N, C-alpha and C positions, 0 to 999 in steps of 0.2 A: 208653607205653611200652616199645618192645622193644629185647630188650638182648640182644647176642648170647650163644652154647650157650659161649665159651670168655676170657670178662670174664663172667659169671654166675658161673663154673662155681669160675674162682677165685678174685671176692670171696666168697662159698657157706667156697670151703678156707680162705680168712683166716678169717674169721668164726671158726673152729671151732677153729686149729692155734691166736688167740692166743686166745679163752677156755678152753682148755687151761693158754694158758701163765699168765694174768688170775688165774684162779684156789687159784691157792699164792699170786703175789706178795703181794698184803697179812702173808698169815704168815709168809713164808720167812723174815727174820730172824729170827723172836720160835722157828723152827723153829730155824736152828746156835743160833742163845742157849739153845736152853733143852733140845734130843735132840739134842743130836752135843758131843762132851767139849772143853775146850779152846774149840766154840763162837767167839765174839765176835763182835762190832760190826767189830773189821779184820778176822777175817777175812770178812765181806759182800764190806769190795770191797773185799782184794784179789780173789776171787773173781766182779764184779761187771767190776772190771780186766783179768783171765784172758777172759774171753769176748769186751770189747771188742778185747784182743791180738789175740789169732785172729781180729775177723771183719774186722777194714781192713785189718789183716797177708794175710790171703789173700784178700781180697773182689776185692782191684785185680783181680793174678793169673786168678786164677778165670777174674773178667770177660774178660781179655786174652784168653786162652783158649777159650773160649768164639765168640767176636768175630771170631776165621782158620775158625770152619766158617762160614760162612754157612745154615745152619739150625736149622731150630727142635729137631733129633727129641734134639744133643747137650741142647741148656737145658734143656729136658724132660725127662731124666735127670738132669741137677743140680739143679733146679730137687728128684723127688724125693725122692732121695736127700739130698739136706740136711733138710726137711721130715722124712722118715722120723728122717731120722740126731739132729733134734730131741726127735723121740715118746719115745725111747728114753729123756732126762732124767727129764722124776719117774719114770718109774720106778727109776731110778739110784739117786733122793736115799732109797725106803725102804729099800737096803741100804750106805748113809751114816754109816759109824762117825766117823771123824777128822775134822782138816778138810781134807786130803788131798784124800779122798774128792772134798769143794766141789767145790773145784779141780781134777780130773779133770772133772766133768761140768761146774758152768761152761764147759773149758774147747769141750766137745763140741757142749755151743751152742755156742759158736766161731765152735766148725771147720765146723756143722751152716748157720745163720744163712748164713757167705763159699758155700759151697753155691748153700745157695735164697733168695736178694735178686737174687742180677741177675740172676740166670732170671726171675726172676718178674718182673723190672721190663721185662725185654725185651721176656717174653713179651707182657703186661698192655699194654703201648703200641705194640707190634704188631697187638694187632686190638684193636680200642681203637677203636669207631663212633660213626666222623666227625658230628664237629657234638654230638658228646654226648659229651664228655671231660671238663667241668667235670663234667657230672651223672654218667659212667660212676670215673671220681678218687672222687669225696665216696662214691659209694656204697661203698664197700672202706673210707673212715676213719668215715662209719656204718659198719657193720659192728661194725670193731674199737673201732670206742666202744660202741655195746650191747653185745659180749660180754666190753667187759673189762667195765663196770658195775654188770652179770647178774654171770660168774660171782667177777667181787670180791667182791658183797658174798656168794654165794653158799661160796662157798671158808671165809672169818672161822668165818658157823653150821658149816659141819661140818666142822670142826677142831677147833673147841667138842662137839662134839657125838657122834664119832662116833671128834675123828685125825688128826693130821693125813697118818697110813696112804690112809684114805678122798680124804684130797681129790688126791696126787700118783696115785692110783689110776682117776680120776674125771679128774686132769687129761689124765693119756697119752692117756687112753684119747681123751677127744674134743682132742686130734692128732695121733693117728694118726683119728681120721673125719677128720676136715682136708687130711692126710697124704694117706689115700685118694680123694677128691673128684677130686687132681688129674691123677688117671689116667687122667682120665674124658672126658681133650682132646686123649687124641692122636691120632687120626684125626682133629683139625682139624688138628693144622702140619702144614707144606711141608719136602721134605723138604732144597732148597733158597732163597733166598730172597733175591729181591733188592729194593733199591730200592722202594715201596709196589706190591709187587708180593702181600701178603699181604689179603687181605681180611678182614673179616668174613664166619663160615659161616656159615647160615641151621639158625632151630632147626631141632632133630632133635625130630622126634613121637616 
């Protein structure tokens, strides 16, 4: 089954970005409670809330702004900027020494997601192959599931044997790799897009 270049690239990107964050997700609570002075389950709860507060507050305004320009390049820049912004988060945890740092990192993550999520969905939806919608959305879901399962187990092993720093570094590297993949679709995008005008591009040789 042939999948067009944009969809295939976005799925691969999603795999690496989710792998990067899944690798430290299972041990994050232990990191905060054991490694951060005054860290607690309450800190973890507030941090998770801050991520969602920033994401849901900014996401719709950003999406509305992107929709005003009927082209894909502003979507592309927003998506890539958001991806690289969230890729910084694992590295920033290497320097976290207080709950305030955890809150700041969680806020940055939420802001990055607000810039990343709307244009990612928009570009994916516009370029999806007709009559393959179920399969291609499922491919992305499966890639996230595989990334999450595989790296979650790996994260626990690495944290036990090499420490939290190794987990955050590997998580950041995987996220940066995933963000870098997104740059590959630049030439597939259109400056102006009308309804139904975007067609999947042929595979590049």
